[in-house]
C-alpha positions in Angstrom: -1.5 40.7 0.7 1.9 39.5 -0.4 2.6 37.4 -3.5 5.5 35.5 -4.9 6.2 36.4 -8.5 8.6 34.4 -10.7 9.5 35.6 -14.1 11.0 33.5 -16.9 12.2 34.9 -20.2 12.8 32.6 -23.2 13.0 33.5 -26.9 11.3 36.9 -26.4 8.4 35.5 -24.4 7.8 36.5 -20.8 5.9 34.1 -18.5 4.7 35.5 -15.2 3.6 32.9 -12.7 1.7 34.5 -9.9 0.9 31.8 -7.3 -0.3 29.3 -9.9 -1.9 31.7 -12.4 0.1 31.6 -15.7 -0.3 34.3 -18.3 1.9 34.5 -21.4 2.9 37.9 -22.8 4.1 37.7 -26.4 6.8 39.9 -28.0 4.2 42.5 -29.0 2.9 42.7 -25.4 -0.5 41.1 -26.1 -1.7 38.5 -23.6 -2.5 35.0 -24.5 -4.2 32.4 -22.3 -2.0 29.5 -21.0 -2.5 26.4 -19.1 -2.9 27.1 -15.4 -0.1 25.2 -13.7 0.4 25.4 -9.9 4.0 26.2 -9.1 6.0 23.3 -8.0 9.5 23.0 -6.6 10.8 20.3 -9.0 14.3 19.8 -7.6 15.2 17.4 -4.9 13.2 14.7 -3.1 9.9 15.4 -1.4 10.6 13.0 1.5 13.4 12.7 4.0 16.7 11.4 2.7 18.3 9.0 3.5 15.1 7.1 3.9 14.8 5.4 7.2 12.0 2.9 8.0 9.5 4.1 10.6 10.3 3.6 14.3 8.8 0.4 15.7 8.6 -1.3 12.3 10.6 -4.5 11.7 14.2 -3.8 10.8 15.1 -7.1 9.2 17.1 -6.9 6.0 15.3 -8.1 3.0 17.4 -6.7 0.1 18.1 -10.1 -1.3 14.4 -10.5 -2.3 12.4 -8.8 -5.0 11.1 -5.3 -4.4 9.2 -2.8 -6.5 12.6 -1.6 -7.8 14.6 -4.8 -8.2 14.3 -8.4 -9.3 16.8 -10.3 -7.1 15.0 -13.2 -5.4 16.4 -16.7 -5.8 14.9 -18.4 -8.9 12.4 -21.2 -8.4 13.5 -24.8 -8.8 13.3 -26.2 -12.3 12.0 -29.5 -11.0 10.9 -31.1 -7.7 13.7 -32.3 -5.5 14.0 -36.1 -5.4 13.4 -37.7 -2.0 14.7 -41.3 -2.2 14.1 -42.3 1.4 11.2 -41.7 3.8 11.7 -38.4 5.8 12.4 -38.8 9.5 10.9 -35.6 10.8 9.7 -34.8 14.3 5.9 -34.2 14.3 6.0 -32.3 17.7 8.6 -29.9 16.3 6.5 -29.6 13.1 3.5 -28.7 15.1 5.4 -25.8 16.7 6.7 -24.6 13.4 3.3 -24.4 11.7 2.2 -22.0 14.5 5.4 -20.0 14.6 4.5 -16.4 13.7 8.2 -15.4 13.5 8.4 -17.3 10.2 6.3 -15.0 8.1 3.0 -15.3 10.0 2.8 -19.1 10.3 1.1 -21.8 8.3 -2.1 -21.2 10.2 -2.4 -17.7 8.8 -3.6 -19.3 5.6 -4.6 -22.9 6.5 -7.0 -24.6 8.8 -5.0 -27.5 10.2 -7.3 -29.3 12.6 -7.2 -29.5 16.4 -3.5 -30.3 16.5 -2.7 -27.2 14.3 -4.8 -24.9 16.4 -8.2 -23.2 15.9 -7.4 -19.7 17.0 -8.4 -17.6 14.0 -6.9 -19.6 11.2 -7.1 -18.3 7.7 -8.6 -19.8 4.5 -6.4 -18.3 1.8 -5.0 -21.9 1.3 -6.9 -25.2 1.5 -8.0 -26.8 4.7 -5.2 -29.3 5.7 -7.0 -30.8 8.7 -7.2 -34.2 7.1 -4.0 -34.0 5.1 -2.8 -37.3 6.6 -5.6 -39.1 4.8 -4.8 -37.6 1.4 -2.2 -40.2 0.4 0.5 -37.7 -0.5 4.1 -39.0 -0.4 7.0 -37.4 1.4 8.5 -36.0 -1.9 5.3 -34.2 -2.8 4.8 -32.8 0.6 8.4 -31.7 1.0 8.5 -29.9 -2.4 5.2 -28.2 -1.9 6.5 -26.6 1.3 10.0 -26.0 0.0 8.8 -24.2 -3.1 5.2 -24.9 -4.4 6.1 -23.1 -7.7 7.5 -26.4 -9.0 3.9 -27.6 -9.2 2.0 -24.3 -9.6 4.1 -21.3 -10.9 1.4 -18.8 -10.0 0.8 -20.1 -6.4 0.4 -17.8 -3.5 2.2 -20.3 -1.3 5.5 -18.7 -0.1 8.7 -20.6 -1.2 9.6 -21.4 2.4 12.7 -23.4 1.6 14.0 -21.6 -1.5 13.8 -18.3 0.4 15.5 -19.7 3.4 12.6 -19.3 5.9 12.7 -23.0 6.7 15.6 -25.4 6.6 15.4 -28.9 5.1 15.1 -30.5 8.5 12.4 -28.1 9.5 10.5 -28.9 6.4 10.9 -32.5 7.2 9.4 -31.9 10.7 6.4 -30.1 9.1 5.9 -33.0 6.7 5.9 -35.4 9.6 3.3 -33.3 11.4 1.0 -33.0 8.3 0.9 -36.8 8.1 -0.6 -36.9 11.6 -3.6 -34.7 10.6 -6.6 -36.9 10.2 -9.5 -35.1 11.8 -11.4 -31.9 10.9 -11.2 -28.9 13.2 -13.7 -28.6 16.0 -14.3 -24.9 16.0 -15.6 -23.4 19.2 -17.4 -20.5 17.5 -18.1 -19.0 14.1 -15.3 -16.5 14.8 -12.8 -19.3 14.8 -14.1 -20.9 11.6 -13.0 -18.8 8.5 -15.9 -20.2 6.5 -18.4 -18.8 8.9 -16.6 -15.8 10.3 -18.6 -12.7 9.8 -17.2 -10.3 7.2 -16.1 -7.1 8.9 -18.0 -3.9 8.1 -17.0 -0.4 9.2 -20.0 1.3 10.6 -18.4 4.0 12.7 -19.1 7.6 11.7 -15.7 8.5 10.3 -16.6 12.2 10.1 -17.5 12.5 13.8 -14.7 14.0 15.7 -15.8 12.3 18.9 -15.2 9.0 17.1 -12.4 9.6 14.6 -9.4 11.5 16.1 -8.2 12.2 12.5 -11.0 14.9 12.3 -8.7 17.0 14.6 -6.3 17.3 11.6 -9.3 18.5 9.5 -10.9 20.8 11.9 -8.0 22.3 13.8 -4.5 21.5 12.5 -5.0 22.0 8.8 -6.9 25.3 9.0 -4.1 26.7 11.2 -1.5 25.5 8.7 -3.5 27.0 5.9 -3.1 30.5 7.5 0.5 30.0 8.5 2.9 32.5 6.8 6.0 30.9 5.3 9.5 32.3 4.7 8.3 34.0 1.5 5.6 35.9 3.4 2.8 34.0 1.8 0.4 31.4 3.2 -2.1 29.0 1.5 -4.8 31.5 2.2 -3.0 34.2 0.3 -4.3 32.6 -2.9 -6.9 30.2 -1.7 -9.1 32.2 0.7 -12.1 29.8 0.2 -10.6 26.3 0.0 -14.0 24.6 0.4 -15.0 26.0 -3.0 -11.6 25.9 -4.8 -10.9 22.3 -3.8 -14.4 20.9 -3.9 -13.6 18.1 -6.3 -9.8 18.5 -6.9 -8.6 15.6 -4.8 -10.9 13.1 -6.6 -8.8 13.6 -9.7 -5.5 12.8 -8.0 -3.0 11.4 -8.5 -2.1 12.6 -11.9 0.8 12.5 -14.4 3.0 15.6 -13.9 5.2 16.3 -16.9 7.5 18.7 -14.9 8.5 15.8 -12.6 8.3 13.1 -15.2 6.1 10.9 -12.9 2.8 10.5 -11.2 2.1 13.2 -8.6 0.0 12.4 -5.6 -1.5 14.9 -3.2 1.1 14.4 -0.4 3.9 15.1 -2.8 2.0 18.0 -4.3 1.6 19.6 -0.9 5.4 19.4 -0.3 6.4 20.8 -3.7 3.7 23.4 -4.0 4.2 24.7 -0.5 8.0 25.0 -1.0 7.5 26.9 -4.3 5.0 29.4 -3.0 5.2 29.8 0.8 8.6 28.4 1.5 7.3 25.9 4.0 9.3 22.6 4.2 6.4 20.2 4.7 8.0 16.9 3.7 5.8 13.9 2.9 4.5 12.0 5.9 5.4 14.9 8.2 2.7 15.8 10.6 2.0 19.0 8.7 1.9 17.3 5.3 -0.5 14.6 6.6 -2.8 17.1 8.1 -3.0 19.2 4.9 -3.3 16.2 2.6 -6.2 14.8 4.7 -7.9 18.2 4.7 -7.6 18.5 0.9 -9.3 15.1 0.4 -11.9 15.9 3.1 -12.9 19.0 1.0 -13.7 16.6 -1.9 -15.8 14.2 0.2 -18.8 12.9 -1.8 -17.0 13.4 -5.1 -16.4 10.3 -7.3 -12.9 9.2 -7.8 -12.0 9.9 -11.5 -8.3 9.9 -12.4 -6.9 10.4 -15.9 -5.6 7.2 -17.4 -6.4 8.1 -21.0 -3.7 10.6 -21.9 -0.6 8.9 -23.2 1.8 9.3 -20.3 -0.9 8.5 -17.8 -1.8 5.4 -19.7 1.8 4.3 -19.7 2.1 5.0 -15.9 -1.2 3.0 -15.4 0.3 0.0 -17.1 3.4 0.2 -15.1 1.3 0.4 -11.9 -0.7 -2.7 -13.1 2.5 -4.6 -13.6 3.9 -3.6 -10.2 0.6 -4.8 -8.6 1.3 -8.2 -10.0 5.0 -8.4 -9.1 5.8 -10.9 -6.4 8.1 -9.4 -3.9 9.7 -10.1 -0.5 10.7 -13.3 1.3 7.0 -14.3 1.3 6.8 -13.7 -2.5 3.4 -12.0 -2.5 2.0 -9.4 -4.9 -0.8 -6.9 -4.4 -2.9 -9.1 -6.7 -2.2 -12.2 -4.6 -4.1 -10.6 -1.7 -6.6 -8.3 -3.4 -7.7 -9.8 -6.7 -10.9 -11.9 -6.9 -9.2 -14.8 -8.6 -6.6 -15.1 -5.8 -7.2 -14.3 -2.2 -9.6 -11.4 -2.1 -12.7 -12.1 0.0 -10.8 -14.5 2.2 -9.1 -14.5 5.6 -5.4 -14.4 6.4 -5.6 -15.2 10.1 -8.1 -12.6 11.5 -7.6 -10.1 8.7 -10.1 -9.9 5.9 -8.6 -9.4 2.4 -10.8 -7.0 0.4 -10.8 -6.4 -3.4 -8.7 -3.6 -4.8 -11.9 -1.7 -5.2 -12.8 -0.1 -1.9 -9.1 0.2 -0.8 -8.7 3.9 -1.5 -11.8 6.1 -1.0 -11.2 6.4 2.8 -7.5 7.3 2.7 -5.9 9.0 4.6 -7.3 7.0 7.4 -7.0 6.8 11.2 -5.5 3.5 12.3 -6.9 2.7 15.7 -4.2 0.0 16.1 -1.5 2.6 15.4 -3.1 5.7 16.9 -2.1 7.7 13.9 -3.2 8.8 10.4 -1.9 6.8 7.5 -1.9 8.0 3.9 -2.0 5.4 1.1 1.8 5.5 0.5 2.3 4.5 4.1 -0.1 1.6 3.6 1.9 0.6 0.6 5.1 0.7 2.7 3.6 -1.4 5.5 2.3 -4.0 3.1 5.8 -4.5 1.8 7.4 -4.7 5.2 4.7 -7.2 6.3 5.6 -9.6 3.5 9.3 -9.1 4.2 10.2 -6.8 1.3 12.1 -3.6 1.2 9.9 -0.5 1.4 10.6 2.7 -0.6 10.5 6.4 0.2 7.0 7.8 -0.1 7.9 9.9 -3.1 9.1 6.9 -5.1 7.9 6.9 -8.7 6.8 3.3 -8.3 4.4 4.3 -5.6 3.0 6.9 -7.9 2.3 4.4 -10.6 0.8 2.0 -8.1 -1.4 4.7 -6.6 -2.7 5.7 -10.1 -3.5 2.1 -10.9 -5.3 1.7 -7.6 -7.3 4.9 -8.1 -8.4 3.7 -11.5 -9.7 0.5 -9.9 -11.7 2.7 -7.5 -13.2 4.9 -10.2 -16.7 6.0 -9.3 -16.2 5.3 -5.5 -17.2 8.4 -3.5 -14.5 9.8 -1.2 -15.1 9.7 2.5 -12.0 11.1 4.3 -10.6 10.7 6.9 -11.5 7.1 7.2 -11.2 5.0 10.3 -9.9 1.4 10.4 -8.3 -0.9 12.8 
């Protein structure tokens, strides 16, 4: 059996780190117990640089809008824009615009808009507008609510369509004209079309059955092979962890955690990268096929364990608060936050088109998860990235400290949930 030994000498004290087991020898030669710290390669990034968005994902530039690292979006108007003459919009053009999915998902993603607006899986995040033409709203109010609803409700989840340049003034005028024609409720053909009656989706597939969940291949075949693979140092995971099913029976349920050597929250995927590099020499960058397989495996070993992360120690508590603040930051051209979609007082337990928006609790215990629509395993950081791209915001590299803070906050919201990995979702 081969081991990697690293020796550090400081002020007469010798510290021998043997694959994660730390023992301190004092000047006199006597041994003293020390905290067991797994070796980590602390220098350099844990993900590819420069970061390039995944192949097939939208490539639109969104750097002029808020992200998790920058506050740059145009400010909201200080007052409603005055409209002194009736708008002369084109209702037919407005009807096309409210269903245009290239403009951030369309108005129908959040609103029922009657037979003229279409009844193909509309959402109910926003109010039913099917009879908006009977509401008595004037052109000025309608224009400003579409242009930037924050002039009436600073905490609205309505995107600032005009302020963020997604719709021009004339296009907003067309939508106003169309809204004024809406006078009849929507005649839904089935309960599936009606968001108020649409059945709440439940996942009942056996996610641990390899015949059903392809991600189990990573657990049963790929990860065990990687566990035994010798790296450039001559060591493998099995060199120190011959019985991973015992050593890691609950470990993943306590991740992510604050890591003082990195000065940030460390998740399992980044741990795999940095620990493997420090011990075996393997270069398993985050979101590589090898990293995803091993990260899924480590969480699988903790299945049935309750999520219980540290948010009480001082640095973890601070990171948690940062994550909470990030979850409420409105980002992207659509100006959404995590809380806008997943908090009970906003849009959780509602539909955005045919997608059910769940609470924050229940969003982590099944990650990494097999995405049937993508035919691949996604870890939670990739889910963060896609959420940002979907709302027209810049995504970050998976090892970004902001994602660590956000993951810690999310894990705390899921405390007590029992892990069941790999999950399977659409």
